[in-house]
Backbone as CSV, one residue per row, in Angstrom:
resi,resn,N_x,N_y,N_z,CA_x,CA_y,CA_z,C_x,C_y,C_z
1,MET,4.745,-17.290,6.081,4.118,-16.183,6.693,4.353,-14.815,5.935
2,THR,3.290,-14.099,5.708,3.430,-12.872,4.949,3.019,-11.710,5.847
3,LEU,3.852,-10.649,5.952,3.540,-9.432,6.600,2.599,-8.600,5.771
4,ALA,1.487,-8.173,6.312,0.433,-7.464,5.530,0.247,-6.079,5.971
5,LEU,0.289,-5.085,5.127,0.242,-3.710,5.383,-1.028,-3.070,4.761
6,HIS,-1.856,-2.534,5.511,-3.071,-1.921,5.009,-2.856,-0.568,4.398
7,GLY,-3.867,-0.024,3.779,-3.749,1.202,3.071,-4.174,2.377,3.904
8,ASN,-4.163,3.603,3.358,-4.401,4.853,4.121,-5.859,4.844,4.545
9,ILE,-6.133,5.303,5.722,-7.514,5.291,6.293,-7.973,3.820,6.313
10,GLY,-7.026,2.878,6.746,-7.346,1.518,6.807,-6.859,0.863,8.130
11,SER,-7.068,-0.413,8.174,-6.643,-1.153,9.386,-6.378,-2.556,9.050
12,PRO,-5.673,-3.339,10.009,-5.390,-4.721,9.765,-6.733,-5.543,9.396
13,ALA,-7.829,-5.086,9.867,-9.072,-5.855,9.637,-9.371,-5.898,8.138
14,ASP,-8.811,-5.000,7.379,-9.071,-5.041,5.906,-8.477,-6.286,5.185
15,PHE,-7.633,-7.015,5.940,-7.074,-8.241,5.369,-7.832,-9.536,5.842
16,GLU,-8.893,-9.291,6.610,-9.552,-10.508,7.143,-10.162,-11.403,6.052
17,ALA,-10.731,-10.711,5.026,-11.394,-11.548,3.978,-10.311,-12.278,3.194
18,VAL,-9.161,-11.667,3.051,-8.056,-12.389,2.314,-7.603,-13.600,3.078
19,ALA,-7.519,-13.517,4.410,-7.168,-14.679,5.238,-8.188,-15.740,5.173
20,LYS,-9.433,-15.431,4.980,-10.544,-16.384,4.948,-10.707,-17.078,3.609
21,THR,-10.198,-16.483,2.571,-10.516,-17.068,1.226,-9.498,-17.886,0.687
22,GLY,-8.317,-18.133,1.337,-7.304,-19.015,0.786,-6.384,-19.468,1.897
23,GLY,-5.330,-19.979,1.491,-4.378,-20.656,2.470,-3.258,-19.672,2.850
24,ALA,-3.331,-18.429,2.449,-2.283,-17.519,2.808,-2.223,-17.240,4.372
25,GLU,-1.097,-17.381,5.013,-0.945,-17.124,6.409,-0.425,-15.691,6.560
26,LEU,-1.278,-14.828,7.234,-0.835,-13.453,7.256,-0.560,-13.006,8.693
27,GLN,0.365,-11.961,8.705,0.473,-11.256,9.934,0.171,-9.828,9.617
28,ALA,-1.063,-9.355,9.771,-1.511,-8.043,9.496,-1.159,-7.082,10.619
29,ILE,-0.465,-6.015,10.303,-0.111,-5.191,11.434,-0.746,-3.805,11.309
30,ASP,-0.882,-3.104,12.414,-1.473,-1.802,12.497,-0.294,-0.763,12.188
31,LEU,-0.501,-0.045,11.134,0.566,0.931,10.785,0.575,2.236,11.548
32,TRP,-0.617,2.554,12.131,-0.726,3.956,12.723,0.257,4.184,13.862
33,PRO,0.605,3.222,14.683,1.612,3.459,15.753,3.006,3.781,15.123
34,LEU,3.205,3.531,13.887,4.432,3.817,13.311,4.491,5.127,12.433
35,ALA,3.396,5.866,12.531,3.257,7.010,11.595,4.232,8.189,11.940
36,HIS,4.881,8.076,13.095,5.880,9.115,13.455,7.247,8.857,12.749
37,LEU,7.381,7.729,12.161,8.674,7.366,11.510,8.661,7.882,10.154
38,SER,9.850,8.091,9.556,10.012,8.384,8.092,9.840,7.149,7.321
39,LEU,9.768,7.280,5.971,9.620,6.185,5.158,10.807,5.210,5.294
40,ASP,11.992,5.745,5.383,13.175,4.866,5.527,13.117,4.189,6.894
41,GLU,12.708,4.888,7.962,12.682,4.292,9.213,11.615,3.206,9.374
42,VAL,10.516,3.400,8.751,9.420,2.380,8.832,9.806,1.205,8.004
43,ALA,10.560,1.391,6.913,11.057,0.247,6.098,12.122,-0.494,6.890
44,ASP,12.915,0.094,7.676,13.824,-0.612,8.606,13.116,-1.331,9.710
45,HIS,12.047,-0.759,10.191,11.272,-1.390,11.285,10.609,-2.657,10.705
46,LEU,9.995,-2.523,9.501,9.347,-3.682,8.945,10.358,-4.847,8.642
47,ALA,11.564,-4.519,8.180,12.544,-5.500,7.951,13.010,-6.147,9.207
48,GLY,12.781,-5.499,10.376,13.295,-6.058,11.611,12.294,-6.953,12.353
49,ILE,11.042,-7.078,11.782,10.070,-7.812,12.396,10.389,-9.317,12.085
50,SER,10.535,-10.122,13.145,10.981,-11.517,12.876,9.806,-12.406,12.480
51,GLY,10.028,-13.403,11.739,9.008,-14.342,11.317,8.645,-14.269,9.890
52,PRO,7.866,-13.346,9.375,7.409,-13.303,7.966,8.527,-13.105,6.975
53,ARG,8.608,-13.986,6.002,9.623,-13.827,4.954,9.087,-13.167,3.628
54,GLY,7.770,-12.948,3.679,7.136,-12.261,2.582,6.449,-10.977,3.067
55,ILE,6.155,-10.044,2.109,5.567,-8.820,2.507,4.420,-8.477,1.471
56,CYS,3.270,-8.039,1.972,2.183,-7.675,1.077,1.660,-6.343,1.516
57,GLY,1.439,-5.395,0.549,0.981,-4.108,0.980,-0.054,-3.583,-0.084
58,TYR,-1.108,-2.871,0.459,-2.137,-2.265,-0.418,-2.010,-0.801,-0.360
59,SER,-1.961,-0.171,-1.461,-2.032,1.315,-1.697,-0.855,1.880,-0.905
60,MET,-1.175,2.665,0.186,-0.137,3.266,1.019,0.735,2.171,1.588
61,GLY,0.148,1.142,2.025,0.900,-0.059,2.597,1.862,-0.676,1.468
62,GLY,1.309,-0.622,0.315,2.106,-1.087,-0.886,3.352,-0.240,-1.049
63,ARG,3.274,1.012,-0.870,4.486,1.990,-0.987,5.405,1.648,0.071
64,LEU,4.909,1.452,1.342,5.775,1.105,2.356,6.481,-0.210,2.211
65,ALA,5.787,-1.156,1.575,6.426,-2.472,1.302,7.519,-2.260,0.151
66,LEU,7.274,-1.407,-0.804,8.281,-1.147,-1.842,9.504,-0.497,-1.209
67,HIS,9.331,0.340,-0.141,10.530,0.908,0.455,11.261,-0.176,1.248
68,ALA,10.504,-1.070,1.906,11.153,-2.157,2.611,11.949,-3.096,1.750
69,ILE,11.473,-3.334,0.485,12.109,-4.157,-0.506,13.301,-3.447,-1.010
70,SER,13.176,-2.138,-1.214,14.275,-1.351,-1.798,15.428,-1.259,-0.866
71,ARG,15.146,-1.077,0.453,16.258,-0.875,1.415,16.866,-2.195,1.915
72,HIS,15.993,-3.227,1.930,16.458,-4.540,2.398,16.029,-5.718,1.405
73,PRO,16.640,-5.620,0.208,16.208,-6.590,-0.770,16.406,-8.062,-0.478
74,GLU,17.414,-8.328,0.370,17.800,-9.705,0.679,16.914,-10.237,1.866
75,ARG,16.142,-9.364,2.477,15.384,-9.678,3.689,14.140,-10.436,3.312
76,TRP,13.578,-10.221,2.075,12.301,-10.755,1.642,12.402,-11.793,0.568
77,ASP,11.660,-12.896,0.744,11.645,-13.947,-0.168,10.664,-13.609,-1.293
78,TYR,9.668,-12.835,-1.055,8.658,-12.475,-2.066,7.848,-11.274,-1.540
79,ALA,7.150,-10.690,-2.533,6.379,-9.517,-2.156,5.082,-9.565,-3.059
80,VAL,4.027,-8.988,-2.558,2.760,-8.717,-3.262,2.430,-7.242,-3.086
81,ILE,2.341,-6.584,-4.248,2.041,-5.072,-4.182,0.699,-4.939,-4.882
82,ILE,-0.212,-4.219,-4.083,-1.554,-4.019,-4.575,-1.890,-2.584,-4.804
83,SER,-2.195,-2.191,-6.019,-2.716,-0.781,-6.234,-1.763,0.250,-5.655
84,ALA,-0.466,0.178,-5.969,0.427,1.076,-5.295,1.194,1.883,-6.379
85,HIS,1.825,2.965,-5.800,2.578,3.885,-6.690,4.090,3.682,-6.546
86,PRO,4.783,3.464,-7.601,6.313,3.229,-7.479,7.016,4.487,-7.262
87,GLY,6.429,5.707,-7.399,7.056,6.899,-7.090,6.941,7.960,-8.174
88,LEU,6.886,9.186,-7.841,6.813,10.279,-8.786,8.179,10.572,-9.385
89,LYS,8.155,11.094,-10.566,9.437,11.228,-11.347,10.019,12.687,-11.378
90,SER,9.242,13.655,-10.892,9.816,14.979,-10.892,9.671,15.680,-9.530
91,GLU,10.548,16.594,-9.252,10.520,17.395,-8.031,9.189,18.290,-7.977
92,GLN,8.760,18.763,-9.128,7.477,19.504,-9.101,6.291,18.628,-8.697
93,GLU,6.174,17.471,-9.180,5.152,16.497,-8.812,5.212,16.229,-7.391
94,ARG,6.412,16.022,-6.835,6.635,15.788,-5.411,6.171,16.946,-4.563
95,ALA,6.519,18.182,-4.957,6.095,19.303,-4.244,4.595,19.493,-4.230
96,GLU,3.971,19.249,-5.347,2.491,19.326,-5.465,1.808,18.285,-4.535
97,ARG,2.375,17.088,-4.496,1.802,16.088,-3.646,2.031,16.335,-2.229
98,LEU,3.167,16.910,-1.761,3.324,17.307,-0.405,2.310,18.312,0.020
99,ALA,2.046,19.334,-0.847,1.072,20.296,-0.584,-0.275,19.690,-0.401
100,SER,-0.701,18.805,-1.302,-1.998,18.082,-1.261,-2.169,17.321,-0.013
101,ASP,-1.153,16.573,0.399,-1.160,15.745,1.628,-1.210,16.613,2.883
102,GLU,-0.563,17.705,2.816,-0.645,18.641,3.986,-2.092,19.094,4.123
103,GLY,-2.760,19.353,3.032,-4.183,19.691,3.073,-5.045,18.617,3.741
104,TRP,-4.807,17.388,3.340,-5.532,16.239,3.916,-5.230,16.098,5.402
105,ALA,-4.028,16.312,5.788,-3.589,16.186,7.179,-4.348,17.271,8.008
106,ARG,-4.450,18.427,7.515,-5.137,19.430,8.244,-6.660,19.198,8.381
107,ARG,-7.282,18.602,7.335,-8.627,18.235,7.430,-8.884,17.173,8.527
108,VAL,-7.962,16.156,8.524,-8.056,15.141,9.508,-8.045,15.721,10.917
109,GLU,-7.163,16.761,11.146,-6.855,17.318,12.433,-8.008,18.199,12.927
110,GLU,-8.964,18.555,12.093,-10.027,19.455,12.502,-10.960,18.711,13.508
111,PRO,-11.181,19.269,14.673,-11.997,18.592,15.710,-13.412,18.297,15.207
112,GLY,-13.916,17.122,15.451,-15.267,16.803,15.126,-15.505,16.712,13.581
113,ASN,-14.452,16.499,12.816,-14.586,16.559,11.380,-14.535,15.139,10.745
114,TRP,-14.445,14.060,11.549,-14.094,12.751,11.009,-15.073,12.327,9.902
115,ALA,-16.327,12.420,10.159,-17.390,11.919,9.149,-17.288,12.775,7.940
116,GLU,-17.068,14.045,8.023,-17.002,14.922,6.920,-15.688,14.567,6.075
117,PHE,-14.577,14.387,6.822,-13.375,13.962,6.131,-13.490,12.622,5.443
118,LEU,-14.130,11.621,6.020,-14.355,10.376,5.366,-15.195,10.545,4.063
119,SER,-16.211,11.352,4.172,-17.078,11.519,3.023,-16.289,12.219,1.845
120,GLU,-15.412,13.128,2.156,-14.584,13.857,1.107,-13.520,12.832,0.642
121,TRP,-12.922,12.002,1.508,-11.880,11.136,1.144,-12.405,10.063,0.156
122,ASN,-13.540,9.490,0.508,-14.137,8.407,-0.337,-14.791,8.891,-1.552
123,ALA,-14.963,10.216,-1.734,-15.597,10.748,-2.903,-14.556,10.867,-4.092
124,GLN,-13.272,10.662,-3.749,-12.289,10.691,-4.774,-12.507,9.589,-5.819
125,GLY,-12.463,9.921,-7.074,-12.821,9.019,-8.152,-12.088,7.711,-8.106
126,VAL,-10.817,7.809,-7.727,-9.923,6.612,-7.719,-10.414,5.580,-6.692
127,LEU,-11.156,6.030,-5.702,-11.589,5.198,-4.598,-13.019,4.723,-4.779
128,ALA,-13.625,4.850,-5.930,-14.963,4.466,-6.134,-15.138,2.986,-5.896
129,GLY,-16.240,2.553,-5.353,-16.484,1.165,-5.014,-16.703,0.919,-3.574
130,LYS,-16.349,-0.278,-3.116,-16.587,-0.709,-1.789,-15.767,0.122,-0.745
131,ILE,-16.477,0.537,0.345,-15.828,1.367,1.372,-15.545,0.464,2.601
132,PRO,-14.383,0.453,3.117,-14.022,-0.369,4.257,-14.816,0.054,5.529
133,GLU,-15.426,-0.933,6.175,-16.192,-0.639,7.408,-15.264,-0.160,8.540
134,SER,-14.014,-0.549,8.489,-13.090,-0.231,9.523,-12.891,1.348,9.682
135,GLN,-13.141,2.021,8.619,-12.908,3.537,8.562,-13.591,4.170,9.700
136,ASN,-14.862,3.770,9.989,-15.630,4.378,11.006,-15.088,4.283,12.388
137,GLN,-14.189,3.310,12.607,-13.601,3.121,13.886,-12.278,3.852,14.074
138,LEU,-11.904,4.626,13.091,-10.523,5.200,13.165,-10.509,6.717,13.626
139,GLY,-11.716,7.270,14.011,-11.805,8.635,14.411,-10.846,9.035,15.520
140,ASP,-10.530,8.015,16.410,-9.600,8.408,17.493,-8.152,8.299,17.094
141,GLN,-7.891,8.000,15.740,-6.545,7.874,15.293,-6.121,9.077,14.433
142,ALA,-6.825,10.191,14.706,-6.649,11.377,13.756,-5.173,11.826,13.778
143,GLU,-4.571,11.910,14.980,-3.208,12.352,15.100,-2.182,11.548,14.270
144,PRO,-2.105,10.206,14.459,-1.240,9.417,13.652,-1.577,9.396,12.152
145,ILE,-2.878,9.460,11.803,-3.294,9.537,10.388,-2.702,10.802,9.738
146,ALA,-2.880,11.898,10.443,-2.367,13.229,9.923,-0.799,13.055,9.748
147,ALA,-0.125,12.418,10.734,1.292,12.284,10.710,1.658,11.427,9.438
148,ALA,0.866,10.435,9.182,1.179,9.528,8.057,1.076,10.254,6.715
149,PHE,-0.001,11.167,6.621,-0.111,12.031,5.405,1.166,12.843,5.221
150,ARG,1.759,13.323,6.247,2.954,14.208,6.170,4.218,13.335,6.006
151,ASN,4.433,12.331,6.800,5.724,11.550,6.847,5.794,10.528,5.716
152,TRP,4.642,9.961,5.303,4.653,8.984,4.243,4.090,9.507,2.978
153,SER,3.979,10.772,2.724,3.439,11.343,1.572,4.232,10.774,0.340
154,LEU,3.465,10.592,-0.687,4.138,10.231,-2.000,5.121,11.270,-2.454
155,GLY,4.948,12.501,-1.937,5.959,13.568,-2.203,7.272,13.294,-1.526
156,ARG,7.344,12.450,-0.518,8.617,12.158,0.117,9.198,10.832,-0.415
157,GLN,8.485,10.146,-1.260,8.947,8.906,-1.690,9.863,9.063,-2.975
158,ALA,10.908,8.323,-2.984,11.838,8.313,-4.098,11.179,7.494,-5.304
159,ASP,11.578,7.770,-6.465,11.162,6.943,-7.627,11.928,5.576,-7.473
160,LEU,11.094,4.597,-7.162,11.730,3.288,-6.888,11.911,2.300,-8.061
161,ARG,11.664,2.786,-9.221,11.644,1.913,-10.371,13.031,1.296,-10.653
162,ASP,13.957,2.052,-10.528,15.317,1.533,-10.777,15.740,0.580,-9.719
163,SER,15.368,0.886,-8.431,15.716,-0.037,-7.355,15.043,-1.341,-7.508
164,LEU,13.746,-1.295,-7.909,12.979,-2.569,-8.216,13.658,-3.381,-9.308
165,ALA,14.130,-2.654,-10.276,14.721,-3.392,-11.450,15.922,-4.272,-11.141
166,SER,16.579,-3.845,-10.065,17.767,-4.634,-9.604,17.535,-5.501,-8.419
167,SER,16.282,-5.460,-7.930,15.902,-6.269,-6.749,15.826,-7.775,-7.099
168,PRO,16.304,-8.611,-6.186,16.213,-10.055,-6.407,14.786,-10.538,-5.894
169,CYS,14.063,-9.704,-5.297,12.732,-10.190,-4.673,11.694,-10.325,-5.710
170,PRO,11.140,-11.494,-5.860,10.051,-11.681,-6.873,8.771,-10.933,-6.358
171,ILE,8.066,-10.236,-7.219,6.986,-9.453,-6.893,5.777,-9.799,-7.752
172,GLU,4.625,-10.075,-7.105,3.333,-10.185,-7.788,2.672,-8.788,-7.570
173,TRP,2.413,-8.104,-8.675,1.822,-6.777,-8.669,0.344,-6.825,-9.112
174,VAL,-0.486,-6.517,-8.179,-1.948,-6.726,-8.477,-2.585,-5.351,-8.601
175,VAL,-3.479,-5.225,-9.664,-4.116,-3.986,-9.942,-5.451,-4.202,-10.600
176,GLY,-6.485,-3.396,-10.312,-7.722,-3.501,-10.948,-7.727,-2.954,-12.386
177,GLU,-8.500,-3.721,-13.211,-8.554,-3.272,-14.593,-9.198,-1.885,-14.781
178,GLN,-10.045,-1.602,-13.923,-10.723,-0.291,-14.071,-10.018,0.858,-13.293
179,ASP,-8.930,0.515,-12.631,-8.121,1.563,-11.973,-7.072,2.061,-12.912
180,HIS,-7.483,2.873,-13.883,-6.589,3.174,-15.021,-5.319,3.798,-14.633
181,LYS,-5.287,4.728,-13.702,-4.090,5.417,-13.324,-3.070,4.383,-12.750
182,PHE,-3.563,3.551,-11.878,-2.695,2.614,-11.192,-2.326,1.411,-12.027
183,LEU,-3.232,1.123,-13.007,-2.822,0.121,-13.995,-1.697,0.614,-14.884
184,ASN,-1.701,1.886,-15.316,-0.533,2.411,-16.039,0.685,2.407,-15.260
185,LEU,0.626,2.799,-13.938,1.748,2.794,-13.146,2.320,1.351,-12.962
186,ALA,1.433,0.401,-12.696,1.882,-0.982,-12.582,2.580,-1.523,-13.852
187,GLU,1.998,-1.184,-14.994,2.641,-1.648,-16.295,3.950,-0.923,-16.451
188,ASP,4.124,0.293,-16.021,5.331,0.948,-16.146,6.369,0.399,-15.233
189,ALA,5.959,0.062,-13.979,6.913,-0.602,-12.995,7.365,-1.976,-13.502
190,ALA,6.382,-2.703,-14.081,6.761,-4.053,-14.645,7.681,-3.997,-15.756
191,SER,7.573,-2.889,-16.555,8.478,-2.739,-17.703,9.874,-2.505,-17.356
192,HIS,10.093,-2.117,-16.121,11.430,-1.791,-15.627,12.058,-3.007,-14.845
193,SER,11.285,-4.099,-14.555,11.770,-5.093,-13.812,11.300,-6.492,-14.130
194,ALA,12.267,-7.415,-14.349,11.859,-8.770,-14.731,11.314,-9.572,-13.545
195,SER,11.517,-8.978,-12.337,11.082,-9.724,-11.121,9.597,-9.438,-10.894
196,ILE,9.017,-8.526,-11.542,7.533,-8.164,-11.403,6.676,-8.957,-12.335
197,ARG,5.685,-9.631,-11.728,4.702,-10.343,-12.555,3.363,-9.619,-12.261
198,LEU,2.783,-9.071,-13.374,1.592,-8.243,-13.229,0.325,-9.064,-13.250
199,ARG,-0.612,-8.811,-12.349,-1.901,-9.479,-12.298,-2.979,-8.382,-12.400
200,VAL,-3.717,-8.305,-13.489,-4.737,-7.318,-13.817,-6.063,-7.995,-13.431
201,VAL,-6.828,-7.392,-12.475,-8.072,-8.017,-12.020,-9.288,-7.457,-12.798
202,PRO,-9.960,-8.256,-13.539,-11.120,-7.767,-14.413,-12.200,-7.176,-13.578
203,GLU,-12.806,-6.152,-14.110,-14.050,-5.535,-13.493,-13.748,-5.189,-12.048
204,CYS,-12.654,-4.577,-11.789,-12.268,-4.202,-10.389,-11.542,-2.842,-10.490
205,GLY,-11.803,-2.037,-9.412,-11.153,-0.737,-9.320,-9.974,-0.745,-8.369
206,HIS,-9.741,0.351,-7.697,-8.579,0.548,-6.816,-8.531,-0.438,-5.575
207,ARG,-9.736,-0.605,-5.057,-9.822,-1.360,-3.784,-9.937,-2.811,-3.996
208,VAL,-8.943,-3.382,-4.673,-8.891,-4.853,-4.982,-8.901,-5.592,-3.625
209,LEU,-8.194,-5.111,-2.627,-8.144,-5.785,-1.360,-9.514,-6.124,-0.814
210,LEU,-10.513,-5.177,-0.981,-11.873,-5.385,-0.436,-12.714,-6.090,-1.442
211,GLU,-12.582,-5.763,-2.727,-13.521,-6.226,-3.753,-13.173,-7.637,-4.201
212,ARG,-11.940,-8.007,-4.285,-11.495,-9.331,-4.718,-10.478,-9.918,-3.810
213,PRO,-10.747,-10.177,-2.534,-9.785,-10.745,-1.584,-9.226,-12.062,-2.059
214,GLU,-10.025,-12.827,-2.866,-9.559,-14.173,-3.291,-8.423,-14.008,-4.223
215,VAL,-8.431,-12.979,-5.048,-7.355,-12.765,-5.937,-6.069,-12.309,-5.175
216,VAL,-6.221,-11.555,-4.157,-5.022,-11.186,-3.373,-4.463,-12.487,-2.708
217,SER,-5.326,-13.357,-2.155,-4.859,-14.512,-1.594,-4.137,-15.446,-2.503
218,ALA,-4.662,-15.540,-3.699,-4.043,-16.360,-4.762,-2.672,-15.740,-5.140
219,ALA,-2.576,-14.446,-5.249,-1.305,-13.819,-5.517,-0.220,-14.038,-4.474
220,ILE,-0.682,-14.004,-3.210,0.277,-14.338,-2.126,0.793,-15.771,-2.182
221,MET,-0.140,-16.648,-2.402,0.236,-18.075,-2.538,1.212,-18.321,-3.792
222,ALA,0.887,-17.577,-4.871,1.765,-17.743,-6.051,3.141,-17.110,-5.812
223,ALA,3.164,-15.961,-5.094,4.434,-15.315,-4.898,5.331,-16.182,-3.904
224,ALA,4.695,-16.780,-2.925,5.462,-17.632,-2.016,6.038,-18.897,-2.667
225,SER,5.455,-19.302,-3.782,5.881,-20.491,-4.425,6.814,-20.263,-5.636
226,ARG,7.014,-18.913,-5.934,7.864,-18.631,-7.090,9.306,-18.996,-6.831
227,ASP,9.990,-19.446,-7.866,11.331,-19.804,-7.803,12.287,-18.583,-8.026
């Protein structure tokens, strides 16, 4: 069983295609009820969920998975990280990201602004491609989504490269070939850790979870069978 964590402005439904395309048995959870927790607190919460021995996270969910691996390395038998950031390297970068995420949080909180927010969010170049249908159902989750922008901001995340380098947990790291920023980040993370096996998905951007669910399913199956 694999614990599955969706991305920002996402939902457990985003993993449905993954579950249908292969033999991976998933427990996809809704992250929004946890948005009031800090990164460390949510990592502890995830580690305390009984049953799943593996963890899979996409984008924001991938960062949460990385925190769970970092804080509880012996808890997980394997991990699959999809299109995720291992952490910023400077305090200036973190401060800039905190300010950016505060701006997104305030946009989410504007009454009656959900459709406009989604249009602006999906217009980001890194998110080009297929748009998850589940986004349209999240308008009533504005409060926890805004909290997640603040509490789980990349600006609050430590640089986890060194932690991953010493982690015993085998990791399949999946990234789209056309997602140049996150491909570079994945290659950098892999260069720091022998436990990371990189999977680059041809002709695919950031939203690997939606565009190539069969690749994600294969990565989960491969991770679960690694020695």
